[in-house]
RODO-2510 file (C-alpha; in nm, 4 decimals, decimal comma):
residues 518
     n   res          X          Y          Z
     1     x    -5,2742     5,4966    -3,7990
     2     x    -5,3051     5,6136    -4,2090
     3     x    -5,2949     5,9848    -4,2637
     4     x    -5,6171     6,1718    -4,3042
     5     x    -5,8371     5,9202    -4,0734
     6     x    -6,0417     6,1324    -3,8243
     7     x    -5,9702     6,1242    -3,4848
     8     x    -5,6722     6,0132    -3,4265
     9     x    -5,4060     6,2487    -3,3356
    10     x    -4,9910     6,2228    -3,3708
    11     x    -4,8281     6,0005    -3,1378
    12     x    -4,6496     6,1764    -2,8158
    13     x    -4,3285     6,3253    -2,7990
    14     x    -4,0370     6,0978    -2,6244
    15     x    -3,9631     6,2218    -2,2552
    16     x    -3,6454     6,4280    -2,2416
    17     x    -3,3059     6,2684    -2,1629
    18     x    -3,1837     6,3213    -1,8204
    19     x    -2,9878     6,6043    -1,7270
    20     x    -2,5935     6,5566    -1,6769
    21     x    -2,4987     6,3909    -1,3454
    22     x    -2,8636     6,3475    -1,2624
    23     x    -2,8602     5,9932    -1,0388
    24     x    -3,0333     5,6739    -1,2121
    25     x    -3,3876     5,6156    -1,1843
    26     x    -3,5233     5,4246    -0,8464
    27     x    -3,4519     5,0285    -0,9181
    28     x    -3,1780     5,0883    -1,1520
    29     x    -2,8777     4,8741    -1,0903
    30     x    -3,0043     4,8200    -0,7433
    31     x    -2,8536     4,4954    -0,5091
    32     x    -2,7600     4,4327    -0,1350
    33     x    -2,3834     4,4672    -0,2486
    34     x    -2,3939     4,8439    -0,3789
    35     x    -2,6715     4,9217    -0,1221
    36     x    -2,4915     4,8106     0,1952
    37     x    -2,1561     4,9627     0,0664
    38     x    -2,2715     5,2980    -0,1084
    39     x    -2,0268     5,4674     0,0876
    40     x    -1,7209     5,2292     0,0218
    41     x    -1,4606     5,4122    -0,1719
    42     x    -1,3553     5,2303    -0,5163
    43     x    -1,0030     5,1079    -0,4707
    44     x    -0,7662     5,1800    -0,7707
    45     x    -0,5095     4,9406    -0,9010
    46     x    -0,1618     5,0148    -0,7687
    47     x     0,1311     5,0589    -1,0041
    48     x     0,4788     4,9504    -0,8668
    49     x     0,8060     5,0037    -0,9686
    50     x     0,8870     4,6309    -0,9964
    51     x     0,6790     4,2966    -0,9964
    52     x     0,5591     4,2201    -0,6333
    53     x     0,4779     3,8556    -0,5237
    54     x     0,1041     3,7858    -0,4446
    55     x     0,0056     3,7376    -0,0881
    56     x    -0,2732     3,4729    -0,1446
    57     x    -0,5125     3,5755     0,1513
    58     x    -0,8856     3,4804     0,1244
    59     x    -1,0613     3,8518     0,1353
    60     x    -1,4128     3,9649     0,2398
    61     x    -1,6808     4,0770    -0,0235
    62     x    -1,7901     4,4212     0,0086
    63     x    -2,1019     4,3244     0,1452
    64     x    -1,8887     4,1594     0,4127
    65     x    -1,7667     4,4559     0,5445
    66     x    -2,0048     4,6647     0,7394
    67     x    -1,9842     4,6181     1,0903
    68     x    -1,6310     4,4328     1,1004
    69     x    -1,2959     4,5599     1,2134
    70     x    -1,2422     4,6832     0,8762
    71     x    -1,4850     4,9510     0,8391
    72     x    -1,3700     5,3205     0,8317
    73     x    -0,9756     5,1924     0,7614
    74     x    -0,8334     5,3858     0,4730
    75     x    -0,4928     5,1632     0,4005
    76     x    -0,4274     5,4528     0,0785
    77     x    -0,3438     5,6992     0,3135
    78     x    -0,1146     5,4857     0,5054
    79     x     0,0097     5,4051     0,2047
    80     x     0,0936     5,7800     0,1525
    81     x     0,2686     5,8325     0,4554
    82     x     0,4641     5,4975     0,4346
    83     x     0,8226     5,4547     0,2154
    84     x     0,7203     5,1911    -0,0276
    85     x     0,9989     5,1912    -0,2300
    86     x     1,2521     5,0594     0,0630
    87     x     0,9408     4,7893     0,0505
    88     x     0,9717     4,6993    -0,3073
    89     x     1,3410     4,6513    -0,2794
    90     x     1,2956     4,4027    -0,0485
    91     x     1,0257     4,1883    -0,1288
    92     x     1,0434     4,2237    -0,5281
    93     x     1,0395     3,9211    -0,7212
    94     x     1,3832     3,8229    -0,8877
    95     x     1,2797     3,7895    -1,2450
    96     x     1,2463     4,1653    -1,2946
    97     x     1,1388     4,3529    -1,6093
    98     x     0,9721     4,6954    -1,6369
    99     x     0,6850     4,7873    -1,4254
   100     x     0,4069     4,5669    -1,5191
   101     x     0,0643     4,7118    -1,6697
   102     x    -0,2407     4,5130    -1,5978
   103     x    -0,4028     4,6155    -1,9031
   104     x    -0,1310     4,5877    -2,1519
   105     x    -0,0593     4,2390    -2,0051
   106     x    -0,3939     4,1401    -2,0444
   107     x    -0,4459     4,2084    -2,3817
   108     x    -0,0645     4,0302    -2,4527
   109     x    -0,2187     3,7114    -2,3157
   110     x    -0,5568     3,7209    -2,4795
   111     x    -0,3276     3,7739    -2,7996
   112     x    -0,1162     3,4662    -2,7580
   113     x    -0,4034     3,2480    -2,6562
   114     x    -0,5820     3,3452    -2,9741
   115     x    -0,2626     3,2263    -3,1805
   116     x    -0,3723     2,8187    -3,0889
   117     x    -0,6824     2,6886    -3,0391
   118     x    -0,7124     2,4547    -2,7415
   119     x    -0,9937     2,1505    -2,7418
   120     x    -0,9344     1,9594    -2,4261
   121     x    -0,9967     2,1393    -2,0835
   122     x    -0,7116     2,3988    -1,9922
   123     x    -0,5526     2,2183    -1,7139
   124     x    -0,5776     1,8711    -1,8586
   125     x    -0,3991     2,0220    -2,1573
   126     x    -0,1406     2,1678    -1,9561
   127     x    -0,0902     1,8327    -1,7545
   128     x    -0,0396     1,6711    -2,0225
   129     x     0,2382     1,9114    -2,1668
   130     x     0,3964     1,8721    -1,8428
   131     x     0,3883     1,4813    -1,8438
   132     x     0,5275     1,4859    -2,2868
   133     x     0,8453     1,6950    -2,1461
   134     x     0,9070     1,3948    -1,8883
   135     x     0,8723     1,1512    -2,1915
   136     x     1,2019     1,2854    -2,3770
   137     x     1,0324     1,1749    -2,7273
   138     x     0,8386     1,3232    -2,9886
   139     x     0,4717     1,2620    -3,0202
   140     x     0,5644     1,0644    -3,3331
   141     x     0,7934     0,8299    -3,1687
   142     x     0,5632     0,8116    -2,8675
   143     x     0,2989     0,6820    -3,0872
   144     x     0,4899     0,4695    -3,2787
   145     x     0,6564     0,3052    -2,9516
   146     x     0,2867     0,2663    -2,8015
   147     x     0,2033     0,0742    -3,1587
   148     x     0,5115    -0,1372    -3,1129
   149     x     0,5046    -0,1971    -2,7319
   150     x     0,8008    -0,0993    -2,7397
   151     x     0,9692    -0,1046    -2,3835
   152     x     1,2934    -0,0253    -2,4619
   153     x     1,1971     0,3372    -2,5753
   154     x     0,9018     0,3864    -2,3493
   155     x     0,9567     0,4796    -1,9788
   156     x     0,7752     0,2758    -1,7413
   157     x     0,6895     0,5816    -1,5225
   158     x     0,5807     0,8024    -1,8143
   159     x     0,3748     0,5398    -1,9464
   160     x     0,1458     0,4789    -1,6285
   161     x     0,1218     0,9123    -1,5992
   162     x     0,0274     0,9035    -1,9790
   163     x    -0,2597     0,6499    -1,8953
   164     x    -0,4071     0,9233    -1,7621
   165     x    -0,4398     1,1055    -2,0607
   166     x    -0,6066     0,8650    -2,2674
   167     x    -0,8840     1,0458    -2,4908
   168     x    -1,2330     1,0080    -2,3727
   169     x    -1,5461     0,9460    -2,5605
   170     x    -1,6077     1,3190    -2,5391
   171     x    -1,2763     1,4386    -2,6447
   172     x    -1,2660     1,1932    -2,9747
   173     x    -1,5952     1,3426    -3,1020
   174     x    -1,4937     1,6770    -3,0509
   175     x    -1,1264     1,6094    -3,2290
   176     x    -1,2980     1,3817    -3,4848
   177     x    -1,5751     1,6912    -3,5539
   178     x    -1,2926     1,9365    -3,5867
   179     x    -1,1044     1,7152    -3,8321
   180     x    -1,4213     1,6524    -4,0455
   181     x    -1,5071     2,0271    -4,0724
   182     x    -1,1545     2,0154    -4,2587
   183     x    -1,0198     2,2898    -4,0383
   184     x    -0,6072     2,3010    -4,0181
   185     x    -0,4327     2,1225    -3,7500
   186     x    -0,1610     2,3537    -3,7845
   187     x    -0,3847     2,6077    -3,5675
   188     x    -0,4590     2,3453    -3,3004
   189     x    -0,2096     2,3795    -2,9777
   190     x     0,0548     2,0835    -2,9447
   191     x    -0,1405     1,8811    -2,6775
   192     x    -0,4630     1,8827    -2,9168
   193     x    -0,2586     1,7228    -3,2074
   194     x    -0,0839     1,4593    -2,9686
   195     x    -0,4696     1,3895    -2,8659
   196     x    -0,5940     1,3287    -3,2412
   197     x    -0,2616     1,1261    -3,2834
   198     x    -0,3651     0,9065    -3,0096
   199     x    -0,7160     0,8477    -3,1405
   200     x    -0,5310     0,7544    -3,4373
   201     x    -0,3926     0,4023    -3,2440
   202     x    -0,6301     0,1215    -3,2642
   203     x    -0,7186    -0,0351    -2,9077
   204     x    -0,5071     0,2374    -2,7437
   205     x    -0,6604     0,1630    -2,3627
   206     x    -0,5402    -0,2027    -2,3978
   207     x    -0,2392    -0,1194    -2,5640
   208     x    -0,1548     0,0835    -2,2534
   209     x    -0,2625    -0,1702    -2,0192
   210     x    -0,0388    -0,4605    -2,1545
   211     x     0,2928    -0,2040    -2,1919
   212     x     0,2468    -0,1298    -1,8239
   213     x     0,1936    -0,5288    -1,7457
   214     x     0,5017    -0,6034    -1,9288
   215     x     0,7285    -0,3324    -1,7639
   216     x     0,5861    -0,4561    -1,3929
   217     x     0,5835    -0,8452    -1,4727
   218     x     0,9230    -0,8986    -1,3431
   219     x     0,9253    -0,7108    -1,0161
   220     x     0,5105    -0,8803    -0,9623
   221     x     0,6569    -1,2125    -0,9854
   222     x     0,9632    -1,1702    -0,7362
   223     x     0,7395    -1,0112    -0,4932
   224     x     0,4398    -1,2738    -0,5196
   225     x     0,6839    -1,6183    -0,5565
   226     x     0,8671    -1,5428    -0,1549
   227     x     0,5104    -1,4755    -0,0188
   228     x     0,3114    -1,7717    -0,1390
   229     x     0,6449    -2,0201    -0,0327
   230     x     0,6626    -1,8067     0,3183
   231     x     0,2595    -1,9153     0,3505
   232     x     0,3414    -2,2534     0,2243
   233     x     0,6277    -2,3242     0,4201
   234     x     0,5211    -2,1762     0,7598
   235     x     0,1526    -2,3349     0,7251
   236     x     0,3020    -2,7049     0,6500
   237     x     0,6043    -2,6521     0,9119
   238     x     0,3627    -2,5708     1,1943
   239     x     0,1453    -2,8077     1,0926
   240     x     0,3621    -3,1001     1,1114
   241     x     0,5871    -2,9816     1,4234
   242     x     0,5450    -3,2489     1,6869
   243     x     0,7630    -3,0676     1,9114
   244     x     0,5300    -2,8492     1,8839
   245     x     0,1970    -3,0169     1,9413
   246     x     0,3975    -3,1852     2,3010
   247     x     0,4595    -2,8166     2,4008
   248     x     0,0779    -2,7693     2,3577
   249     x     0,0252    -3,1049     2,5617
   250     x     0,1992    -2,9624     2,8313
   251     x     0,0519    -2,6191     2,8173
   252     x    -0,3281    -2,7694     2,7997
   253     x    -0,1946    -3,0075     3,1066
   254     x    -0,1251    -2,7007     3,3161
   255     x    -0,4164    -2,4878     3,2314
   256     x    -0,7023    -2,7573     3,3289
   257     x    -0,4726    -2,8572     3,6716
   258     x    -0,5014    -2,4823     3,7420
   259     x    -0,8835    -2,4930     3,6231
   260     x    -1,0376    -2,8188     3,6505
   261     x    -1,1459    -2,7636     3,9894
   262     x    -1,3506    -2,4506     3,9171
   263     x    -1,4225    -2,4802     3,5288
   264     x    -1,3699    -2,8221     3,4617
   265     x    -1,0551    -2,9468     3,1975
   266     x    -1,1452    -2,8459     2,8687
   267     x    -0,9866    -3,0563     2,5420
   268     x    -0,7914    -2,7442     2,3833
   269     x    -0,7334    -2,3444     2,3593
   270     x    -0,7645    -2,0602     2,1389
   271     x    -0,4104    -1,9477     2,0081
   272     x    -0,4764    -1,6557     2,1942
   273     x    -0,4341    -1,8151     2,5305
   274     x    -0,0882    -1,8644     2,4490
   275     x    -0,0688    -1,4694     2,5271
   276     x    -0,1697    -1,5450     2,8689
   277     x     0,1423    -1,7516     2,9359
   278     x     0,3320    -1,4444     3,0196
   279     x     0,0409    -1,2735     3,2060
   280     x     0,0011    -1,5431     3,4589
   281     x     0,2916    -1,5005     3,7457
   282     x     0,3732    -1,7082     4,0330
   283     x     0,2628    -1,6406     4,4051
   284     x     0,6078    -1,4446     4,4540
   285     x     0,5468    -1,2181     4,1280
   286     x     0,8965    -1,3609     4,0418
   287     x     0,8375    -1,5673     3,7317
   288     x     0,5615    -1,6356     3,4843
   289     x     0,3753    -1,9594     3,3872
   290     x     0,5889    -1,9591     3,0972
   291     x     0,8999    -1,9385     3,2934
   292     x     0,7786    -2,2336     3,4800
   293     x     0,7035    -2,4408     3,1668
   294     x     1,0113    -2,3696     2,9901
   295     x     1,1887    -2,5055     3,3318
   296     x     0,9883    -2,8312     3,3223
   297     x     1,0694    -2,8857     2,9260
   298     x     1,4151    -2,8356     3,0004
   299     x     1,4376    -3,0708     3,2966
   300     x     1,1695    -3,3311     3,1554
   301     x     1,1806    -3,2862     2,8013
   302     x     1,5070    -3,1264     2,6855
   303     x     1,4289    -3,2546     2,3305
   304     x     1,1434    -3,0124     2,2735
   305     x     1,3679    -2,6993     2,3440
   306     x     1,4919    -2,6453     1,9840
   307     x     1,1093    -2,7127     1,8725
   308     x     1,1301    -2,3390     1,7042
   309     x     1,3643    -2,4640     1,4852
   310     x     1,0954    -2,6973     1,3497
   311     x     0,8586    -2,3617     1,2645
   312     x     0,9763    -2,2025     0,9275
   313     x     0,9495    -1,8583     0,7485
   314     x     0,6984    -1,7856     1,0262
   315     x     0,8126    -1,4135     1,0546
   316     x     0,7651    -1,3728     0,6690
   317     x     0,4522    -1,5422     0,6774
   318     x     0,3323    -1,3186     0,9209
   319     x     0,3995    -1,0090     0,6879
   320     x     0,1935    -1,1376     0,3947
   321     x    -0,1508    -1,0365     0,2915
   322     x    -0,3075    -1,3730     0,1448
   323     x    -0,5720    -1,1948     0,0280
   324     x    -0,3810    -0,9304    -0,1538
   325     x    -0,1307    -1,1990    -0,2907
   326     x    -0,3941    -1,3956    -0,4291
   327     x    -0,5748    -1,1109    -0,5955
   328     x    -0,2310    -1,0061    -0,7562
   329     x    -0,1972    -1,3699    -0,9237
   330     x    -0,5339    -1,3123    -1,0234
   331     x    -0,4546    -1,0095    -1,2231
   332     x    -0,1635    -1,1697    -1,3620
   333     x    -0,3464    -1,4189    -1,5044
   334     x    -0,5784    -1,1254    -1,6586
   335     x    -0,2930    -0,9816    -1,8063
   336     x    -0,1468    -1,2676    -1,9493
   337     x    -0,5115    -1,3252    -2,0990
   338     x    -0,5435    -0,9702    -2,2400
   339     x    -0,1894    -1,0269    -2,4130
   340     x    -0,2832    -1,3573    -2,5798
   341     x    -0,6110    -1,1965    -2,7109
   342     x    -0,4065    -0,9355    -2,8834
   343     x    -0,1552    -1,1031    -2,9991
   344     x    -0,4358    -1,3356    -3,1986
   345     x    -0,5407    -1,0082    -3,3582
   346     x    -0,1929    -0,8539    -3,4044
   347     x     0,0205    -1,1766    -3,4492
   348     x     0,2787    -1,0228    -3,6153
   349     x     0,4213    -0,8730    -3,3144
   350     x     0,7383    -1,0204    -3,2174
   351     x     0,7461    -0,8631    -2,8590
   352     x     0,3774    -0,9952    -2,7862
   353     x     0,4866    -1,3738    -2,8910
   354     x     0,8438    -1,3793    -2,6881
   355     x     0,7068    -1,2293    -2,3823
   356     x     0,4005    -1,4945    -2,3978
   357     x     0,6565    -1,7896    -2,4567
   358     x     0,8851    -1,6784    -2,2024
   359     x     0,6555    -1,5874    -1,9336
   360     x     0,3176    -1,8456    -1,9516
   361     x     0,4775    -2,0847    -1,7414
   362     x     0,5771    -1,8692    -1,4938
   363     x     0,2469    -1,7483    -1,4234
   364     x     0,0966    -2,1148    -1,4384
   365     x     0,3008    -2,2179    -1,1752
   366     x     0,2464    -1,9049    -0,9764
   367     x    -0,0918    -1,9754    -1,0248
   368     x    -0,0592    -2,3362    -0,8898
   369     x     0,1935    -2,2029    -0,5933
   370     x    -0,1266    -1,9616    -0,5172
   371     x    -0,3561    -2,2340    -0,4472
   372     x    -0,1461    -2,4481    -0,2381
   373     x    -0,0803    -2,1298    -0,0329
   374     x    -0,4597    -2,1225     0,0230
   375     x    -0,4948    -2,4666     0,0581
   376     x    -0,2103    -2,4803     0,3069
   377     x    -0,3204    -2,1712     0,5208
   378     x    -0,6854    -2,3507     0,5448
   379     x    -0,5692    -2,6629     0,6385
   380     x    -0,3357    -2,5193     0,9265
   381     x    -0,6195    -2,2779     1,0473
   382     x    -0,8440    -2,5747     1,0719
   383     x    -0,6069    -2,7867     1,2269
   384     x    -0,5539    -2,5392     1,5305
   385     x    -0,9456    -2,4959     1,5348
   386     x    -0,9784    -2,1520     1,4398
   387     x    -1,2116    -1,9937     1,1637
   388     x    -1,0252    -1,8982     0,8368
   389     x    -1,2749    -1,6125     0,7720
   390     x    -1,1844    -1,4607     1,1045
   391     x    -0,7966    -1,5462     1,1011
   392     x    -0,5853    -1,3755     0,8295
   393     x    -0,1908    -1,4544     0,7885
   394     x    -0,1052    -1,1167     1,0093
   395     x    -0,3205    -1,2427     1,2841
   396     x    -0,2592    -1,6268     1,2812
   397     x     0,1419    -1,6576     1,2737
   398     x     0,2227    -1,3665     1,5349
   399     x     0,0446    -1,6006     1,7760
   400     x     0,3579    -1,8037     1,6939
   401     x     0,6209    -1,5277     1,6475
   402     x     0,5251    -1,3992     2,0172
   403     x     0,5501    -1,7369     2,1684
   404     x     0,8303    -1,8459     2,0274
   405     x     1,0164    -1,4888     2,1365
   406     x     0,8694    -1,5591     2,4974
   407     x     0,9783    -1,8724     2,5010
   408     x     1,3310    -1,7458     2,4385
   409     x     1,3056    -1,4889     2,6738
   410     x     1,1837    -1,7197     2,9498
   411     x     1,5015    -1,9439     2,9010
   412     x     1,7050    -1,6384     2,9312
   413     x     1,5108    -1,5447     3,2639
   414     x     1,5474    -1,9070     3,3843
   415     x     1,9352    -1,9338     3,3379
   416     x     1,9764    -1,5716     3,5194
   417     x     1,7654    -1,7164     3,8172
   418     x     1,9465    -2,0257     3,8709
   419     x     2,3036    -1,8040     3,8360
   420     x     2,1762    -1,5833     4,1333
   421     x     2,0413    -1,8685     4,3438
   422     x     2,3815    -2,0586     4,2685
   423     x     2,5642    -1,7492     4,3817
   424     x     2,2872    -1,7083     4,7260
   425     x     2,3717    -2,0683     4,8185
   426     x     2,7323    -2,0197     4,8128
   427     x     2,8967    -1,9688     5,1285
   428     x     3,0469    -1,6488     5,2292
   429     x     3,4069    -1,8062     5,1864
   430     x     3,3398    -1,9333     4,8477
   431     x     3,4973    -1,7372     4,5905
   432     x     3,4871    -2,0432     4,2940
   433     x     3,2585    -1,9560     4,0373
   434     x     2,9148    -2,1593     3,9969
   435     x     2,8679    -2,3967     3,7658
   436     x     2,6429    -2,3313     3,4247
   437     x     2,6422    -2,6078     3,2835
   438     x     3,0141    -2,5538     3,1040
   439     x     2,9688    -2,1937     3,0690
   440     x     3,3274    -2,0338     3,2513
   441     x     3,3997    -1,6581     3,3610
   442     x     3,0696    -1,5755     3,4721
   443     x     2,9335    -1,5578     3,1421
   444     x     2,5802    -1,5781     3,0865
   445     x     2,4913    -1,8478     2,7923
   446     x     2,4035    -1,7015     2,5086
   447     x     2,0729    -1,7774     2,3099
   448     x     2,0111    -2,1264     2,1887
   449     x     2,1858    -2,1049     1,8503
   450     x     2,1061    -2,3182     1,5135
   451     x     2,2444    -2,6390     1,4786
   452     x     2,5302    -2,6612     1,2680
   453     x     2,4291    -2,7052     0,8854
   454     x     2,6023    -3,0289     0,8654
   455     x     2,3932    -3,1334     1,2138
   456     x     2,0730    -3,0217     1,0013
   457     x     2,1584    -3,2247     0,6605
   458     x     2,2353    -3,5396     0,8777
   459     x     1,8973    -3,4999     1,0682
   460     x     1,7028    -3,4097     0,7630
   461     x     1,8481    -3,7699     0,5656
   462     x     1,7520    -3,8985     0,8765
   463     x     1,3851    -3,7828     0,8322
   464     x     1,4010    -3,8495     0,4983
   465     x     1,4938    -4,1997     0,5025
   466     x     1,1989    -4,2534     0,7380
   467     x     0,9873    -4,1176     0,4962
   468     x     0,8700    -3,8444     0,7176
   469     x     0,9090    -3,5347     0,5986
   470     x     1,0901    -3,2336     0,8025
   471     x     1,2506    -2,9069     0,6536
   472     x     1,5074    -2,6668     0,7857
   473     x     1,5602    -2,3080     0,7591
   474     x     1,8766    -2,2873     0,5353
   475     x     2,0398    -2,2516     0,2243
   476     x     1,9376    -2,6760     0,1237
   477     x     1,6749    -2,5990    -0,1074
   478     x     1,3879    -2,6898     0,1411
   479     x     1,1273    -2,4576     0,0448
   480     x     1,1592    -2,5640    -0,3509
   481     x     1,1363    -2,9147    -0,2212
   482     x     0,8136    -2,8412     0,0062
   483     x     0,6310    -2,6677    -0,3059
   484     x     0,7545    -2,9711    -0,5434
   485     x     0,6177    -3,2290    -0,2616
   486     x     0,2630    -3,0293    -0,2742
   487     x     0,2729    -3,0260    -0,6352
   488     x     0,3191    -3,3581    -0,6952
   489     x     0,0853    -3,4971    -0,4291
   490     x    -0,2310    -3,3770    -0,2810
   491     x    -0,2232    -3,1589     0,0509
   492     x    -0,1871    -3,4107     0,3106
   493     x    -0,4030    -3,3598     0,6513
   494     x    -0,2369    -3,3380     0,9754
   495     x    -0,4312    -3,6504     1,0707
   496     x    -0,3153    -3,8502     0,7833
   497     x     0,0099    -3,9261     0,9233
   498     x     0,1427    -4,2321     0,9998
   499     x    -0,0254    -4,4659     1,2169
   500     x     0,3338    -4,5407     1,4437
   501     x     0,3284    -4,1773     1,4875
   502     x    -0,0339    -4,1268     1,5773
   503     x     0,0010    -4,4162     1,8262
   504     x     0,2969    -4,2861     2,0314
   505     x     0,0971    -3,9613     2,0071
   506     x    -0,1816    -4,0854     2,1312
   507     x    -0,0436    -4,2795     2,4305
   508     x     0,1324    -3,9302     2,5198
   509     x    -0,1700    -3,7114     2,5102
   510     x    -0,3196    -3,6388     2,9033
   511     x    -0,6847    -3,7486     2,9049
   512     x    -0,8584    -3,4317     3,0499
   513     x    -1,1928    -3,2498     3,0066
   514     x    -1,3282    -2,9374     3,0870
   515     x    -1,2798    -2,5566     3,0021
   516     x    -0,9139    -2,3628     3,0225
   517     x    -0,8554    -2,0155     3,1060
   518     x    -0,5266    -1,9394     3,2012
***
């Protein structure tokens, strides 16, 4: 109030300051940690003679100590009782200087950090610096090579790492704002200056994708082509194999003979039933149904023994993921389309022009092979009564792998059994070796070997003259012939065979009904 006004006295004096050493008033600086650990002694930093390695333990907080095994422990007293000089000598780090002063170190670090301005996040900047050292080029050369799509200068592995550091929208705005404020670029860290240069490259993400695509193109082509060829050849050869179909007919006959009195006959069976041939055993448990069927085939249908020579590339096709291969082909299409669009914008690039002219036809051919492989596989799966959605190649073709392997093993087992029976049938005084179909010296016959190349070629010509296409695994270009034929004519269904072939096969079919359970 203004001086001289009646009824108003002077303001009260402020309270006196607390005496030195007095405790703070109640409630001040109060928290759970200080309340619980008011008796804990403050630990002072220990100055060592040498730099020591860090022990990366997980420490308990002060408010977690009470009531634990650590309550009342005095490690500082223990250190006074021990000779720590020996410990330092044994555990000091290799690079040593004078003992470290923590306060001085913090000052130096802060001074060094303040010398350069970092706009991008610290860990991202650190990783970018490591990546740039791997490139072996300065920032200007890297940016120039990216603009020119120059794979001669840019290492592919380096480019794949560098794509992770393409400037984000936030980083672009932050760097642009720094430039608009006309602040000196020299004050920025090297990584930030490199990021500014990247922002100047037009359509940077597309350029990086194109460079990586071109760098991986040849390898992708070399991986996909044999995968698609294997699917095509395996699918066609299995579907067109007359010998395999006859063997399945024999299996169907035996299965119906075993089951028809109880469950009735069937007209066909799932491929998984083939595995049961190895599990179904004779009364004396000495042979399987596979052994018996192989014995029947060798005695009555010897021309079927080499059926597996008609099934081509089954092992390779079993290892192919057709879905992934088709997706990779689609990615190649998209990559080529991106290059075409970029070349329309930047038609002065000879690198893009040469790449398009040299590889467009290769991609178009691979796309056709991809469609053929899908059609061929769809057809053969349908042909065997399976569902293509539930039966990928790595499930379908292994059925035939196991069947062929089991068939060959049964051949060997039967030969061993025959030899043992011949030995048992010989008299005690008969020392002449048993006859084994021309085998001498008591050696077991080897597994059925592939026909000589000349025999294969002769049979191939015979088949071609009869207009019945058959291929063999070898070096006669058969796989290329398959794909060429598929490109020139629609994929033929298995039931679209010549009338003479169908008539002959119909005569051989067993007229049976019911369901099979092997």
